[in-house]
N, C-alpha and C positions, 0 to 999 in steps of 0.2 A: 274270438275277440280277446285281444291282450291290451290291458291297460297298464302303462308304465308311469311310475310315480317317483319323484325325487323332491326333496326338500332343500330349500335355500336358506342359510343362516342370514338374516337381514342385519346383524350386527356388523357385518363387514362391508355392507353396501353404503355408498356415499349419497344419501337422500339430499335433495334440495327442498328447503321449505318455501312453499308458495301460499301465503295466507296461512289457513289453518290446515293445509295438507303437506304431506311428505310425498315428494315425486322422484321417480328415478325410471330407468328403462333398462331391462335385461334383454340381451340378445341370446337366444337359445338355439342350439343345433343338436339334433338327436339322429344318431346313425345306428341303424340295427343291420346286422349282417347275419345270413344263415350259415351255420357250421357245415351244413350238408351240401348246399348247392353253391355257396359263395355268393348268392344274390344279395343285394343291399337296398335298403329303403331308407329314406331321411325326411325329416320335417324340420323347417326353419321357422322361427316365430319370435317376434319382438313382443315382450310383456311390458306394457306401460302401466306403471304404478303411480296412482294418485290417491294416497291413503288419509282419511281423516284420522285425528288423534286417537280415538279409541280403537280403531282397526289397526293402526300402526303399532300401538302397544301390545295389542293381541298377537300380531304377527311377530313381534320381537320375542314373545314368550314361547310361541308355538311354531315358529319358522313359516316360511312361504312354500306351499306345495305347488309343483308343477306337474300336469298330467298330460299324456298323449296316448292315444289309442291306435291301434293297427288290427288288421285281419291277417292272420299267419296260418299256413298249413302245418300239420304236425312236423316236429323237428327240434333241433336245437339252435339257439339264437344267442347273439351277444349284442347288447345295447351299449352305446356310448354317448353320454350326454355332456355337452359343452355349454357353459353359462358364463357370459361376459357382462359385467357391470359398465354400462355405456358412460357413466360419469366417472367412476372410480378406476375404470380400466383394468379391474381385477378379473381374473378368469378362473373358473372352477370346473373340475371334470370329475366324472364317475363312470364306472363300467359295471355292467351286470350281465351274467349269463342265466339263461332260463330255458326251460324246455315246454313245448306245446304238445300235449298228450294226443293221441289218436281219438277220434270221435267214438262215443259209445263206452269208453273206459269208465269203470267205476271209480270216481275220484272226488276230491273236494276242491273248489276253487281256492285260489291262494287267500287265506283268510285276511280280512281287513281288520287290523288292530289299531284303535284309535281312540283318542279322548275328545274328538270333535264330531258333533252330529249336525247334518243338514236339517233345518226346521221341517215339520210336518207340513204336507201340502194336502190340497182336496183329493189328490190321487192316492195318498197313503201317509203312514206315519213317518216319523223321523228316520233318516238314513245315515249310516256311518260314513264319514268322509275319509277316503284312503290317505294314509301318511306313509312315508318312508322311514321316519324316525321311530326307534323302539325304546325310547327313554321318556317316562312320564312322571309327573310331580307326584310326591307322596299325598294321599288323601284324595286324589283325584279319581274319576270314574272312568274305567276303561271299557270300551265296546268292542266286541268281537262279532264280525259279520262274515257270513260265508254262504256258499250254495253247495248242495250235494248233487253230483251229476252221475247218470248211469246206473241208477238204482233199479233192481229188477222189479217188475210189477207182480202183484200178487194175484190170487184168483179173481178178486173183484176188479181188477185192472189198475189198482193203485199200489204204489210202493209203500212198504212199512219200514221206516228208518228211525232208529233210535239215536239221539245225539246227547252229548254231555261234555263236560270238561273237568279237568283237575288242574291245579296249581302245585307245582313242586319247586323246591329249592335245588340248586345245581348239585346238591349231594344226594339228591333223590327223595328227600323227605316230602311227603304230601302235606301241603299247608292248607289247601281248600278243595272242595269238590262241589260240581253241580251234577246231580244224579242224572244218568241218561232217561230221557223221556221221548215220546213219540213226536216226530218232526212233522208239523203241519204242512200240507201242499197248498199252493195257491190255485185259484180257479182254473189257471192254465196248466196245472200240473208241476210247476216249479217247486223245487224243495229249497227254501232259504230260511235263514234263522239269524237272530241277532241276540247275543247275551250282554249283560252289563255286569261289571265286576268292580266293586268299590276297593280302591287300594289302601283305605284307611286301615292301619294296624300292620302293614308290611313294612319291615325295615328297608332302609336303602340298601340296594344291591340288585343282582340279577336273579331272574326267575325263568321258569319254563312253564307255559300255559299249553296244556296237551289236550287238543280236541279229539273226542271219542266219537266215532261214527260206526253204527252197526246196520247193515242191510239185513233185516230179519227174513226176508224171502230167500235171498240167495245164500244166507250164511256167511257173509263177508264182513270183515271188520278193519277199519282204518284208525290209525292214531297219527294225528298232525301235530308236531310240536312247534310252538312259536316262542322264541327267546324275547324276553323284554327286561327293561330295568326300571326300578323306582328311584327316582332322585330324592335326596334329602331336602327337607323344607322346614 
């Protein structure tokens, strides 16, 4: 399963005020093509916005996320998204290339790096909301969510995976670290984790958050870097 996420800057949209709400319609067209077979898939959807003042202000600060999911075989793909503001007639486009790895490979799902959480429900705790943007306000809390896939089971039938992370400047200086610890498995055996990182004290600029994953049973190690920026405030 592939989840494609894009963010729309609402500052360039021409909202119409209707009472206490801000309204607009975005026409979206997403085209995904396989680099290997040439096969294509597409999804079209109109996004009707009717936002109360608090939500409108929140979206102006954090942008508007768009999400579409697909089921793909292993291979290399290219996604192209077209978004049209129905009222303002402006058009925005973005292109992204990605790979779907073979099943069973030891890997980490694409980490979710976000400053927005979905509230807790009866079925579980709060969950990170995927975002495409990688710049976050100074002093905010950053959440890192991910899954480890393909870890080898130990003698007792369960995998033993250690995960942690470190934050580096682009010059390679280690600024902070979360020491690796045993990753808990869900009742169904899934290995998922969420970390929180307070950005207070980090000067505006770009940083690397490097996720560290170690499969203790198979003796395999992964490092997954994620570039993010801290905005001045």
